[in-house]
Structure formats: structure tokens, C-alpha cells
PDB file of N, CA, C and O in Angstrom, chain B, residues numbered from 101:
ATOM      1  N   MET B 101       4.722  -2.257 -20.342  1.00  0.00           N
ATOM      2  CA  MET B 101       3.532  -2.959 -19.788  1.00  0.00           C
ATOM      3  C   MET B 101       3.979  -3.676 -18.431  1.00  0.00           C
ATOM      4  O   MET B 101       3.241  -3.694 -17.445  1.00  0.00           O
ATOM      5  N   LYS B 102       5.068  -4.183 -18.455  1.00  0.00           N
ATOM      6  CA  LYS B 102       5.747  -4.889 -17.339  1.00  0.00           C
ATOM      7  C   LYS B 102       5.728  -3.984 -16.119  1.00  0.00           C
ATOM      8  O   LYS B 102       5.414  -4.482 -15.037  1.00  0.00           O
ATOM      9  N   HIS B 103       6.014  -2.802 -16.195  1.00  0.00           N
ATOM     10  CA  HIS B 103       6.092  -1.783 -15.103  1.00  0.00           C
ATOM     11  C   HIS B 103       4.721  -1.684 -14.400  1.00  0.00           C
ATOM     12  O   HIS B 103       4.630  -1.654 -13.173  1.00  0.00           O
ATOM     13  N   LYS B 104       3.712  -1.638 -15.190  1.00  0.00           N
ATOM     14  CA  LYS B 104       2.349  -1.593 -14.624  1.00  0.00           C
ATOM     15  C   LYS B 104       1.945  -2.762 -13.841  1.00  0.00           C
ATOM     16  O   LYS B 104       1.296  -2.627 -12.804  1.00  0.00           O
ATOM     17  N   THR B 105       2.322  -3.973 -14.321  1.00  0.00           N
ATOM     18  CA  THR B 105       2.015  -5.208 -13.615  1.00  0.00           C
ATOM     19  C   THR B 105       2.797  -5.258 -12.241  1.00  0.00           C
ATOM     20  O   THR B 105       2.269  -5.705 -11.223  1.00  0.00           O
ATOM     21  N   ILE B 106       3.951  -4.824 -12.276  1.00  0.00           N
ATOM     22  CA  ILE B 106       4.709  -4.799 -10.974  1.00  0.00           C
ATOM     23  C   ILE B 106       4.051  -3.761 -10.013  1.00  0.00           C
ATOM     24  O   ILE B 106       3.895  -4.078  -8.834  1.00  0.00           O
ATOM     25  N   SER B 107       3.665  -2.554 -10.454  1.00  0.00           N
ATOM     26  CA  SER B 107       3.057  -1.602  -9.708  1.00  0.00           C
ATOM     27  C   SER B 107       1.807  -1.941  -9.056  1.00  0.00           C
ATOM     28  O   SER B 107       1.503  -1.464  -7.963  1.00  0.00           O
ATOM     29  N   VAL B 108       0.962  -2.875  -9.794  1.00  0.00           N
ATOM     30  CA  VAL B 108      -0.358  -3.271  -9.317  1.00  0.00           C
ATOM     31  C   VAL B 108      -0.046  -4.422  -8.226  1.00  0.00           C
ATOM     32  O   VAL B 108      -0.777  -4.502  -7.239  1.00  0.00           O
ATOM     33  N   LYS B 109       0.948  -5.242  -8.385  1.00  0.00           N
ATOM     34  CA  LYS B 109       1.342  -6.301  -7.271  1.00  0.00           C
ATOM     35  C   LYS B 109       1.712  -5.572  -6.178  1.00  0.00           C
ATOM     36  O   LYS B 109       1.343  -6.027  -5.096  1.00  0.00           O
ATOM     37  N   ILE B 110       2.385  -4.493  -6.176  1.00  0.00           N
ATOM     38  CA  ILE B 110       2.912  -3.716  -5.026  1.00  0.00           C
ATOM     39  C   ILE B 110       1.772  -3.102  -4.424  1.00  0.00           C
ATOM     40  O   ILE B 110       1.645  -3.211  -3.205  1.00  0.00           O
ATOM     41  N   LEU B 111       0.876  -2.437  -5.127  1.00  0.00           N
ATOM     42  CA  LEU B 111      -0.314  -1.975  -4.617  1.00  0.00           C
ATOM     43  C   LEU B 111      -1.204  -3.009  -3.827  1.00  0.00           C
ATOM     44  O   LEU B 111      -1.634  -2.772  -2.698  1.00  0.00           O
ATOM     45  N   TYR B 112      -1.413  -4.027  -4.430  1.00  0.00           N
ATOM     46  CA  TYR B 112      -2.257  -5.139  -3.774  1.00  0.00           C
ATOM     47  C   TYR B 112      -1.631  -5.631  -2.397  1.00  0.00           C
ATOM     48  O   TYR B 112      -2.298  -5.942  -1.411  1.00  0.00           O
ATOM     49  N   ARG B 113      -0.260  -5.652  -2.486  1.00  0.00           N
ATOM     50  CA  ARG B 113       0.435  -6.192  -1.377  1.00  0.00           C
ATOM     51  C   ARG B 113       0.174  -5.139  -0.220  1.00  0.00           C
ATOM     52  O   ARG B 113      -0.119  -5.544   0.906  1.00  0.00           O
ATOM     53  N   ILE B 114       0.272  -3.901  -0.478  1.00  0.00           N
ATOM     54  CA  ILE B 114       0.046  -2.794   0.453  1.00  0.00           C
ATOM     55  C   ILE B 114      -1.274  -2.751   1.020  1.00  0.00           C
ATOM     56  O   ILE B 114      -1.468  -2.612   2.228  1.00  0.00           O
ATOM     57  N   LEU B 115      -2.269  -2.882   0.081  1.00  0.00           N
ATOM     58  CA  LEU B 115      -3.738  -2.875   0.509  1.00  0.00           C
ATOM     59  C   LEU B 115      -4.070  -4.120   1.402  1.00  0.00           C
ATOM     60  O   LEU B 115      -4.806  -4.076   2.388  1.00  0.00           O
ATOM     61  N   ARG B 116      -3.435  -5.229   0.931  1.00  0.00           N
ATOM     62  CA  ARG B 116      -3.650  -6.463   1.844  1.00  0.00           C
ATOM     63  C   ARG B 116      -3.086  -6.237   3.179  1.00  0.00           C
ATOM     64  O   ARG B 116      -3.767  -6.559   4.153  1.00  0.00           O
ATOM     65  N   LYS B 117      -1.882  -5.704   3.347  1.00  0.00           N
ATOM     66  CA  LYS B 117      -1.330  -5.405   4.669  1.00  0.00           C
ATOM     67  C   LYS B 117      -2.192  -4.490   5.398  1.00  0.00           C
ATOM     68  O   LYS B 117      -2.369  -4.708   6.596  1.00  0.00           O
ATOM     69  N   ILE B 118      -2.751  -3.502   4.845  1.00  0.00           N
ATOM     70  CA  ILE B 118      -3.499  -2.489   5.511  1.00  0.00           C
ATOM     71  C   ILE B 118      -4.809  -3.193   5.937  1.00  0.00           C
ATOM     72  O   ILE B 118      -5.254  -2.923   7.052  1.00  0.00           O
ATOM     73  N   ALA B 119      -5.464  -4.072   5.148  1.00  0.00           N
ATOM     74  CA  ALA B 119      -6.706  -4.759   5.539  1.00  0.00           C
ATOM     75  C   ALA B 119      -6.488  -5.719   6.624  1.00  0.00           C
ATOM     76  O   ALA B 119      -7.362  -5.929   7.465  1.00  0.00           O
ATOM     77  N   GLU B 120      -5.277  -6.348   6.634  1.00  0.00           N
ATOM     78  CA  GLU B 120      -5.004  -7.289   7.637  1.00  0.00           C
ATOM     79  C   GLU B 120      -4.525  -6.657   8.866  1.00  0.00           C
ATOM     80  O   GLU B 120      -4.216  -7.376   9.816  1.00  0.00           O
ATOM     81  N   ASN B 121      -4.422  -5.246   8.949  1.00  0.00           N
ATOM     82  CA  ASN B 121      -3.908  -4.407  10.060  1.00  0.00           C
ATOM     83  C   ASN B 121      -2.444  -4.739  10.393  1.00  0.00           C
ATOM     84  O   ASN B 121      -2.076  -4.699  11.567  1.00  0.00           O
ATOM     85  N   LYS B 122      -1.633  -5.050   9.445  1.00  0.00           N
ATOM     86  CA  LYS B 122      -0.204  -5.364   9.504  1.00  0.00           C
ATOM     87  C   LYS B 122       0.587  -4.187   8.871  1.00  0.00           C
ATOM     88  O   LYS B 122       1.468  -4.375   8.032  1.00  0.00           O
ATOM     89  N   THR B 123       0.198  -2.891   9.349  1.00  0.00           N
ATOM     90  CA  THR B 123       0.897  -1.857   8.799  1.00  0.00           C
ATOM     91  C   THR B 123       2.406  -1.703   9.078  1.00  0.00           C
ATOM     92  O   THR B 123       3.152  -1.039   8.358  1.00  0.00           O
ATOM     93  N   ASP B 124       2.801  -2.383  10.201  1.00  0.00           N
ATOM     94  CA  ASP B 124       4.103  -2.440  10.475  1.00  0.00           C
ATOM     95  C   ASP B 124       4.916  -3.287   9.560  1.00  0.00           C
ATOM     96  O   ASP B 124       6.145  -3.272   9.629  1.00  0.00           O
ATOM     97  N   GLU B 125       4.257  -4.041   8.685  1.00  0.00           N
ATOM     98  CA  GLU B 125       4.890  -4.937   7.556  1.00  0.00           C
ATOM     99  C   GLU B 125       4.776  -4.389   6.265  1.00  0.00           C
ATOM    100  O   GLU B 125       4.925  -5.164   5.320  1.00  0.00           O
ATOM    101  N   LEU B 126       4.536  -3.177   6.037  1.00  0.00           N
ATOM    102  CA  LEU B 126       4.350  -2.625   4.732  1.00  0.00           C
ATOM    103  C   LEU B 126       5.598  -2.561   3.837  1.00  0.00           C
ATOM    104  O   LEU B 126       5.523  -2.708   2.617  1.00  0.00           O
ATOM    105  N   GLY B 127       6.703  -2.343   4.467  1.00  0.00           N
ATOM    106  CA  GLY B 127       7.970  -2.301   3.742  1.00  0.00           C
ATOM    107  C   GLY B 127       8.048  -0.869   3.132  1.00  0.00           C
ATOM    108  O   GLY B 127       7.365   0.053   3.579  1.00  0.00           O
ATOM    109  N   ASP B 128       8.889  -0.731   2.121  1.00  0.00           N
ATOM    110  CA  ASP B 128       9.038   0.596   1.479  1.00  0.00           C
ATOM    111  C   ASP B 128       8.042   0.907   0.485  1.00  0.00           C
ATOM    112  O   ASP B 128       7.847   0.264  -0.546  1.00  0.00           O
ATOM    113  N   VAL B 129       7.292   2.160   0.947  1.00  0.00           N
ATOM    114  CA  VAL B 129       6.313   2.538   0.055  1.00  0.00           C
ATOM    115  C   VAL B 129       6.666   3.858  -0.598  1.00  0.00           C
ATOM    116  O   VAL B 129       5.804   4.444  -1.254  1.00  0.00           O
ATOM    117  N   THR B 130       7.822   4.336  -0.466  1.00  0.00           N
ATOM    118  CA  THR B 130       8.307   5.716  -0.993  1.00  0.00           C
ATOM    119  C   THR B 130       8.296   5.651  -2.499  1.00  0.00           C
ATOM    120  O   THR B 130       8.382   6.714  -3.113  1.00  0.00           O
ATOM    121  N   THR B 131       8.196   4.480  -3.178  1.00  0.00           N
ATOM    122  CA  THR B 131       8.065   4.487  -4.561  1.00  0.00           C
ATOM    123  C   THR B 131       6.760   4.830  -5.103  1.00  0.00           C
ATOM    124  O   THR B 131       6.625   5.144  -6.286  1.00  0.00           O
ATOM    125  N   SER B 132       5.760   4.779  -4.249  1.00  0.00           N
ATOM    126  CA  SER B 132       4.360   5.309  -4.753  1.00  0.00           C
ATOM    127  C   SER B 132       4.421   6.747  -5.132  1.00  0.00           C
ATOM    128  O   SER B 132       5.238   7.530  -4.648  1.00  0.00           O
ATOM    129  N   GLU B 133       3.563   7.047  -5.979  1.00  0.00           N
ATOM    130  CA  GLU B 133       3.518   8.417  -6.588  1.00  0.00           C
ATOM    131  C   GLU B 133       3.125   9.508  -5.416  1.00  0.00           C
ATOM    132  O   GLU B 133       3.589  10.647  -5.386  1.00  0.00           O
ATOM    133  N   ASP B 134       2.238   8.998  -4.503  1.00  0.00           N
ATOM    134  CA  ASP B 134       1.741   9.832  -3.465  1.00  0.00           C
ATOM    135  C   ASP B 134       1.684   9.001  -2.123  1.00  0.00           C
ATOM    136  O   ASP B 134       0.621   8.466  -1.806  1.00  0.00           O
ATOM    137  N   SER B 135       2.705   8.893  -1.401  1.00  0.00           N
ATOM    138  CA  SER B 135       2.772   8.014  -0.281  1.00  0.00           C
ATOM    139  C   SER B 135       1.744   8.604   0.826  1.00  0.00           C
ATOM    140  O   SER B 135       1.428   7.874   1.765  1.00  0.00           O
ATOM    141  N   GLY B 136       1.293   9.734   0.741  1.00  0.00           N
ATOM    142  CA  GLY B 136       0.362  10.293   1.654  1.00  0.00           C
ATOM    143  C   GLY B 136      -1.071   9.503   1.560  1.00  0.00           C
ATOM    144  O   GLY B 136      -1.807   9.397   2.540  1.00  0.00           O
ATOM    145  N   VAL B 137      -1.349   9.022   0.416  1.00  0.00           N
ATOM    146  CA  VAL B 137      -2.551   8.304   0.217  1.00  0.00           C
ATOM    147  C   VAL B 137      -2.450   7.029   1.067  1.00  0.00           C
ATOM    148  O   VAL B 137      -3.458   6.607   1.634  1.00  0.00           O
ATOM    149  N   ILE B 138      -1.379   6.459   1.165  1.00  0.00           N
ATOM    150  CA  ILE B 138      -1.132   5.222   1.958  1.00  0.00           C
ATOM    151  C   ILE B 138      -1.426   5.549   3.490  1.00  0.00           C
ATOM    152  O   ILE B 138      -2.123   4.866   4.241  1.00  0.00           O
ATOM    153  N   THR B 139      -0.769   6.705   3.797  1.00  0.00           N
ATOM    154  CA  THR B 139      -1.110   7.164   5.308  1.00  0.00           C
ATOM    155  C   THR B 139      -2.485   7.393   5.493  1.00  0.00           C
ATOM    156  O   THR B 139      -2.982   6.966   6.535  1.00  0.00           O
ATOM    157  N   THR B 140      -3.314   8.084   4.545  1.00  0.00           N
ATOM    158  CA  THR B 140      -4.782   8.289   4.697  1.00  0.00           C
ATOM    159  C   THR B 140      -5.590   7.043   4.899  1.00  0.00           C
ATOM    160  O   THR B 140      -6.516   6.967   5.706  1.00  0.00           O
ATOM    161  N   LEU B 141      -5.115   5.901   3.981  1.00  0.00           N
ATOM    162  CA  LEU B 141      -5.800   4.660   3.967  1.00  0.00           C
ATOM    163  C   LEU B 141      -5.512   3.971   5.352  1.00  0.00           C
ATOM    164  O   LEU B 141      -6.412   3.302   5.860  1.00  0.00           O
ATOM    165  N   ILE B 142      -4.438   4.087   5.914  1.00  0.00           N
ATOM    166  CA  ILE B 142      -4.197   3.502   7.248  1.00  0.00           C
ATOM    167  C   ILE B 142      -5.025   4.210   8.314  1.00  0.00           C
ATOM    168  O   ILE B 142      -5.686   3.586   9.144  1.00  0.00           O
ATOM    169  N   LYS B 143      -4.962   5.536   8.257  1.00  0.00           N
ATOM    170  CA  LYS B 143      -5.690   6.252   9.268  1.00  0.00           C
ATOM    171  C   LYS B 143      -7.251   6.027   9.175  1.00  0.00           C
ATOM    172  O   LYS B 143      -7.899   5.801  10.197  1.00  0.00           O
ATOM    173  N   ASP B 144      -7.792   6.088   8.029  1.00  0.00           N
ATOM    174  CA  ASP B 144      -9.138   5.909   7.794  1.00  0.00           C
ATOM    175  C   ASP B 144      -9.674   4.494   7.674  1.00  0.00           C
ATOM    176  O   ASP B 144     -10.833   4.265   7.328  1.00  0.00           O
ATOM    177  N   ARG B 145      -8.824   3.593   7.963  1.00  0.00           N
ATOM    178  CA  ARG B 145      -9.253   2.195   7.831  1.00  0.00           C
ATOM    179  C   ARG B 145     -10.394   1.887   8.835  1.00  0.00           C
ATOM    180  O   ARG B 145     -10.405   2.329   9.984  1.00  0.00           O
ATOM    181  N   VAL B 146     -11.323   1.117   8.319  1.00  0.00           N
ATOM    182  CA  VAL B 146     -12.441   0.745   9.040  1.00  0.00           C
ATOM    183  C   VAL B 146     -12.186  -0.751   9.605  1.00  0.00           C
ATOM    184  O   VAL B 146     -12.030  -1.732   8.877  1.00  0.00           O
ATOM    185  N   ALA B 147     -12.169  -0.769  11.040  1.00  0.00           N
ATOM    186  CA  ALA B 147     -11.860  -2.016  11.626  1.00  0.00           C
ATOM    187  C   ALA B 147     -13.047  -2.997  11.403  1.00  0.00           C
ATOM    188  O   ALA B 147     -12.987  -4.148  11.836  1.00  0.00           O
TER     189      ALA B 147
END
């Protein structure tokens, strides 16, 4: 169960940085199952 809690915290951190347009501060996202999704979120972000 603890693993899922940590994963959610990481996901929220990434989403918050994308929403704040601070994509240069994302850190390591290679642990995500599909890091291509993060790239798509950044590319398709609505300003």
C-alpha cells in the first residue's frame, strides 16, 4: 500500500509542476510507467 501512496505523491508533484508551467523543474520522471504521457501532458497543456 505504501508504494501506491508514494506514486500518487509523485504524480501530484508532476501535475502541479506542469500546471504551474515549471516543466524544467519536473525532476526524474523515468520511474513512471509511461513517461510519454508526461510529454503529451506538457505538449497539450492549455495555458
